C-alpha positions in Angstrom: 2.8 23.1 9.7 -0.8 23.0 8.8 -2.6 19.6 8.4 -5.7 19.4 6.3 -8.1 16.6 5.5 -7.8 15.6 1.9 -10.7 15.6 -0.5 -11.6 12.1 -1.8 -10.5 13.0 -5.4 -7.1 14.0 -4.0 -6.8 10.7 -2.2 -7.5 8.9 -5.5 -5.0 11.1 -7.3 -2.3 10.2 -4.8 -2.9 6.5 -5.1 -2.7 6.8 -8.8 0.7 8.5 -8.7 2.5 6.2 -6.3 3.0 2.4 -6.2 4.3 1.6 -2.8 2.6 1.4 0.6 1.9 -0.7 3.6 -0.8 -3.3 3.9 -2.3 -4.0 7.3 -4.3 -7.1 8.1 -5.1 -8.9 11.3 -5.9 -12.3 12.7 -7.0 -13.4 16.2 -6.7 -9.8 17.4 -3.0 -9.6 16.2 -2.2 -6.8 13.7 0.4 -7.4 10.9 1.7 -4.8 8.5 4.0 -5.3 5.5 5.3 -3.2 2.6 3.7 -3.8 -0.8 3.9 -2.6 -4.4 0.5 -2.0 -5.9 -1.3 -0.4 -8.8 -4.5 1.6 -8.4 -7.4 1.2 -10.7 -10.4 2.8 -9.0 -12.0 1.3 -6.9 -9.4 -1.4 -6.7 -5.8 -1.8 -5.6 -4.0 -4.7 -7.4 -1.0 -6.5 -6.0 1.2 -9.5 -6.5 2.5 -11.8 -3.8 3.5 -15.4 -3.0 1.7 -17.4 -0.3 3.0 -16.6 3.1 1.8 -15.0 6.4 0.2 -12.0 4.7 -1.9 -14.1 2.3 -2.8 -16.7 5.0 -4.0 -14.0 7.3 -6.0 -12.2 4.6 -7.7 -15.5 3.6 -8.8 -15.8 7.3 -9.9 -12.2 7.6 -10.2 -10.3 4.3 -10.8 -6.9 6.0 -7.6 -4.9 5.3 -6.3 -1.4 4.8 -3.5 0.1 2.8 -1.6 3.2 3.8 0.5 5.1 1.3 2.5 8.3 1.6 4.0 11.0 -0.6 6.6 12.8 1.5 8.4 15.9 0.1 9.9 16.9 3.5 8.9 17.1 7.2 6.4 19.9 6.5 5.0 18.8 3.1 3.5 15.4 2.9 0.3 13.5 2.1 -0.9 10.3 3.6 -3.8 8.1 2.5 -5.5 5.1 4.0 -7.7 2.9 1.8 -10.0 0.4 3.7 -11.3 -2.6 1.9 -11.5 -6.3 1.4 -8.9 -8.7 0.1 -9.8 -10.9 -2.9 -7.6 -13.4 -4.7 -7.4 -13.5 -8.5 -6.7 -17.2 -9.1 -5.5 -18.5 -12.5 -9.0 -19.7 -13.4 -11.3 -18.8 -16.3 -13.7 -16.7 -14.3 -10.8 -14.4 -13.1 -8.8 -14.4 -16.4 -9.8 -10.9 -17.5 -9.3 -9.1 -14.2 -6.1 -11.1 -13.5 -4.7 -10.1 -16.9 -5.7 -6.4 -16.3 -3.9 -6.5 -12.9 -0.8 -8.1 -14.4 -0.7 -5.5 -17.3 -1.1 -2.6 -14.9 1.5 -3.9 -12.5 3.9 -4.6 -15.4 4.0 -0.9 -16.1 5.9 -0.4 -12.8 9.6 -1.2 -12.6 10.5 -4.4 -10.7 6.8 -4.9 -9.5 7.4 -8.6 -8.9 10.8 -8.3 -7.0 9.6 -7.8 -3.4 7.3 -10.8 -3.5 9.8 -13.2 -5.0 12.7 -11.9 -2.9 10.7 -12.3 0.3 9.6 -15.8 -0.6 13.2 -16.9 -1.6 14.3 -16.0 2.0 11.7 -18.4 3.4 12.0 -21.3 0.9 14.6 -23.1 -1.1 11.9 -24.2 -3.6 12.8 -23.0 -7.2 9.1 -22.9 -8.1 7.3 -20.1 -6.4 3.7 -19.8 -7.6 2.6 -16.2 -8.2 -0.6 -14.9 -6.6 -2.4 -11.8 -7.9 -4.9 -10.2 -5.6 -7.2 -7.3 -5.4 -8.2 -5.0 -2.6 -11.8 -3.8 -3.2 -11.8 -0.4 -1.6 -14.8 0.5 0.6 -13.7 4.0 1.6 -10.6 6.1 1.6 -9.3 9.0 3.7 -6.2 11.1 3.8 -4.4 14.1 5.3 -2.0 16.6 3.7 0.5 18.8 5.5 1.9 22.1 4.2 4.5 24.4 5.8 3.4 27.6 7.5 5.3 30.9 7.0 9.0 30.5 8.1 9.0 26.7 8.1 11.3 24.8 5.8 12.5 21.3 5.4 15.6 22.0 7.6 13.8 23.8 10.4 12.6 22.0 13.5 10.2 23.3 16.2 12.1 24.7 19.2 10.6 22.1 21.5 12.2 19.3 19.4 15.6 21.1 19.2 15.7 21.2 23.1 14.9 17.5 23.5 17.6 15.2 24.6 17.9 12.5 22.1 
């Protein structure tokens, strides 16, 4: 397998094709990572959540990153990390246009709201769960891409791995 650094435009293309990743944040030197659905509108990632640990931590420390993958097989994959800052889009007039745009873009994805509401339902018996739209303003992005070398396929494993006791 050969691994190559991705061009910035290829990183942007990948984020535009996929809608699922992992958001990492931290507070008091403790990292936290969670799966998220998102939509990419350069230079922003838009998401939807309900208030919980992720939101509380990002309010404390808005520096975050989002990691997203496109995996075809063990030897063909791309992985991108977008670094940026968390910003809420409250239901207030100054944020109305951007919030509406985020909602419209997210609504193009199937079940975009389900993860946030399902997670919150596990933690609360409250029937009213206020939605929270947010934005990650991307500062920079990086990525890597793997491709198979001659003779490699999705079903082959390096000899060193096949000899390992699992």
